[in-house]
N, C-alpha and C positions, 0 to 999 in steps of 0.2 A: 472489448470489453469482455471476461468471459468467457470468449473465444478457447479452444483446445487448438491446439499445435503439435503434432507429434513429430518425431523426428528419429532417422531410425540410424541407431549406431552400431548394428550390427557387424559390417564392416570395419571399423576402430579397429578391430585385430585382438590379441590377446595380449593381457599385462595388467596394472593394477592402475596408471593414474590417464587419466581421461581428463579436457578439456574439450570445453561447449562454448558456444556461441546463443544467446536466446536476442533477437532483433527485435524490439517491438518501435514500430511506424505507425506516426499519425500522418493519415494518407489523406483522411476524409473530413478533417476541421478546419475553419478557418482559422482557428487559434490557438492556444499553446494547451496541451495536455498532462494532467487534469486541469482542464478551465475553469472559472469561477478564483475564490479567494483559495490560490494555490497551497497557504500554511496551513491551512485547514482542512485537504483534502486526506483522505485515506487510500491511495492505489500502489498497489506493489506487485511484485510478477510470484509465482508459485510454480516452484520449480519438482517433477518426481522423476524416477529414474528406477527403469525394473531391467529385473533382465530377460533372458528368452523366455524362461516358464512365467513371466507375468510378476516377477516377486518385488517387492519394494527394495533397493540398494539402497536410494540416500532419497532426501527430500531438502526442499528451501525455502522458507515464505510459508511453510503448512502452517503452522500456527500463530501464524498472523492475526488470522482471522477472531479468535480468542483472549491473545494478548501482545505484549511487545514482543516480536519475536525478532531477532538481528540478526539471523539468517534469512529474511526477508532482503531483495531490494524493492524499494520506495521511493515512487515518483513523487517529489515534495519542494516543496522549498520552507529554507528556515532562515527565520530572522533573530538578529542576537539582543540580547538587553544588555544597560551600560554596562554589566558583570560580566559578560564575553559568555551568557548561558543563554541557551537557545530560551525560545520563550513561546511555549507551546501553546498556551490559551489561548493566544490571537488579542490579548490584550493592548491594541495600538500604543496605547502610551507610553509603553516601554517598549517600543523597537527603535533599533539605534543603527542596525548598521543589517543589510541582506549576510549571511553566511555562505547558502550556494542556492541555486535554483536549480536541481535536478527533474522540472518538467521537458518534455517536446515542442519544440516549435513547429510547427502548419508545416508538415508536406517535408518532414524530419526524422530522423530515427535515434533509437538509444541502443547499445550494443552492449550487453549482460553478461561477462567471461563466467563461466563455472569451470572450476577444478574438482575431480573426483576420486577417491581413491577407493578401489574396490577388490576384492577376489573377483568375483564375479564379473561377465563380460556383459557390460548395459545392451541392450540390446531395445529401447524404445526412451525416450526422453519427452512425458507433457511440460508444456508450459502452456502457462495462465496468468493474463493480467486480470485482477480483480479490483475492487472498486466500494467506497462507501465514501460519502457526501463528510463524516467527520470524523479526526480518528478518536484513537481511546480515550485520549486524554480530554478532551473536549466535549468527551461523550460524562464521562463521572464529572465535568464540573458542572455541564448543563442541569445533572439529576441531582448536585450538592445544591444549587440553586433553587433548583423548584421547590426542595422542601423548605426554605426559608423563608420566612414571611411577606416580604418582596413577593416569592412567587407562588405562594399561596394565593396572592390578591391577584396575581396575574391570573392565573388559574378560575379564579372568584370573578371576573370581570371577562375572561373568555365565556363562562356558562351565562352571563347576564346577556349578553351579546349573542347569544343562543348557538354557539359554537359548541363542542366540544374539545377538551385540554386534551393536547396531545402530549403524552407522558414521554420527558425523555429518558426514564430510568428503565 
């Protein structure tokens, strides 16, 4: 996770349409990647394409660190509620059916195909797999909950036990 891979596309030739594949392998774990509670994980692929002069031609997934980015390929599971909507807040009493599981099994791989149209000739692709423990939606929910009387009581008890509360915001 966080490792950079460089792909040389200089041999792709001239033209305006390019496709390339990014392969993410789960080689050294004995469980699915990302592991843990799969619907809460926030793991995605960030891809940047540069020309020979190092000028950025295109990106996918680059904005996901700050906000939901529809161009980001995300490794996650989605569970649906009774109304057929994704249950993003991990309220397990609302779980009805699994929609999909886009995590990678041990010793398996995922192939993500990208297509790009550009006037310049791509020379280099940088792909990174990025991960944080919880999705943006869950972080917002945790922050809001910490501001309630119950959340403040939790912080007070944490202090009484000699610990410093964690600020979820």
